[in-house]
N, C-alpha and C positions, 0 to 999 in steps of 0.2 A: 364368828366366823372362828376358824382352828390358830391357830401359832404354835411356833415353836421357840423356847428360849435358849440361849447357849451362850456364856460368859469363858471368858482366858486370859490370861495376865499380856499375855505377847502373841502377837502375828506369826505362825509358824506353819507352813504347806500344809501341813498335816491336820489340822485344826478346822484349816477353812475349808478344805479336801472333805471334812468330816459333817464338818456343817451343810454344805451342800449336797453331800451323799442322803444323810439323815434328812433333809429335808425335802429330797427326790423320790424317798423313801414313803413319806407321808402324804405326798402331797402328787405325784405322779410327774410329777414337770417343773422344772423352774422357769417362769415369764414374764416376771419384774424381779429386779433387785435393786437396792438403794443401800451404797458405800457409805455410810456415815461415821468416818474415824476421824479424828484430831486431837491435837493437844498444844497448848499456848506456852512454849517458852519463849519469852522475849530478850534481848539483851543485845547490846553493840558487836560487833562481829569483834572488834581486838579486847574483848570482856568474854567470850566466851568458849565454852569450854568443847574439846572433840566427841567427848562422852556425850553432848547435851545437844549437838549437832545428830548427833548420830541416833539417837532417842527418837528427835525430831522425824528425821526422816525414815526412824522405824514403823513409825507409828502411822506419821500421817500421810504418807508417798507409799515405802511398800507396804504398811495395813492394807489401803484402797487397793493398789496393787493385785495383791493376791487373791484379793477378795475377784476382783472383776476376770484375773485368770480363770479362775475355776467356773465361774458363773460362764464365761464364755464357751470354756471348755462342755461344761452342758449343755448350754443352751445350743450348739454347733450341733450335738448328737440328737436333738428332737427333731419332728417333725413339725414344720410350719404351722401354725393356725389360722384359719380364714378370719377375717375380721369379720364384724353382726352384718352389714350391707354388702360382703364379697365381694369388696372391692381389691383387696389387698392381701398379703399372709406375712406374719411376722414369726418367727421364732423366739423371740424375747427382746428386751427393752432394761438398760440399764444406767442408773442416776448415780454421779460422784459426786459429792459434797463437795468444792474444793473451799475459795474462799475471795471476798472482796481483795482481800491480801494476794491473789492471784493477777490483779489485774490494775492495781496500781501498790506502789512500794510505800514501806514505814521503814525509817533510819533505824529505828531500834525492832524491828523486828525481820533482819537478814534470813535467817532459818526459815521461821513460819513460812515466809513469801518463796523463798527458793520451795519448799514442798509444795505447796498449795499451787504454786506457777506446772509445779513438775504432776501434780494432777490432771489440768489441762492438760496439758500436753499427750499424757498416755491415753488419756479421753478422747482424745480429738483422732488419735493415730488410729487407735481400733475401733471407735466409729467409721473412721473410710475403710478400713480393711473387712469388716465385717459385715459392713451395708449388704453386699451382693447376697449374702449368709442369710439377710433380712433380721439384722438383729443392730437395732438403734442402742446408741452409746451417747451420753450426753452430762455435761456437767453444771453443778448448778455453784451458783458463787453468792452467798449472801453476805449484807453490809455486818451494819452491827446490831444484832439478836442480842434481846434482852435473856442472858444463860450464866448460866455458874462461872465462866469463861471468862469473862468479863471483869470478875472479883482476883482474878490470879492474875491481872495486869499490876506491877509494884508502882508507884507513884513516885519513883526517882526517875524512871525511864521517859517522864515526860509525854505521858500518852494520856490524853484526859477526853475521856469516853465522849462528856458534853459536847466539847467544841468539836468531835468526830457528828457526835448526832446533828449538831446544825449545820454540816455541810450535806447536809440527807434533806433533799426537795421536800416532803413529808414532815420533816421536823420534829421524827421519836425514833427510836429504836425498834426494830421489828420484831415479830413476838414469834415462837419456834412453831406453832402453830400455821406461820403463814409459811415459812418454808417449808413443811412439810407438804402442805397444799399444793406448793411447785412441786414437789418430788412428784408426790401422787401423777399430778396433770403433763409431766415430762414422759413419765414410763406407759401415760394411759396410752391407748387409741385413740383420743384427741390430739394427738402428736404426733401424728404415726410419717408425717412428711419432715422430723427434725431428727437430725443426728449431725456427730458430728460438733456441737456447736455448746458454747453455755449462755446460760437464765443466767441472771444476775439479781434477785430480790433483794434489792439496796434503798430502798426509798429514794430515788432519785440520785442518790452519792456519784453515781460515776459521771452527773453530766456534767 
């Protein structure tokens, strides 16, 4: 499978637009997109700086929104493709990674919770807006996933990952590969009737 790799420090419209343009130049069109951008900066509101707040929103919310905007712009221009069975047509599908923190709150992560909830709102809004153009947009909200980000939570913020894990019906943390499977599934033709909604791979944490 051919692939393109890009990296940049800050999300800027020109960087994202260039990524999409180069992708289309290489592959001819953009059928699927998974926007996975996020940083975790915990902290109570009364102790949180406006600079950290802006940084969180710049990456977690604006970064994903810029990607979605560029992806939608490209997909709208494309001719729809018929499914293998010929029953429906699609111009493309987008999956945005939000978080379980978008569906339930944690008192030591007001900024993070807000940024991820915002992702769900513009995901659903654009999912409704572009459904008639045969573009699907959904959000994936992982629970506690075994990634390096978990190690970034300071002990003094009373976040006990073990206790959070116990809240999950499956009794364990999720794996990045399991979230990846959800992303692939939700943009695939197997979910052709799914749009403007959320999928929560969280081991039963929200029950």
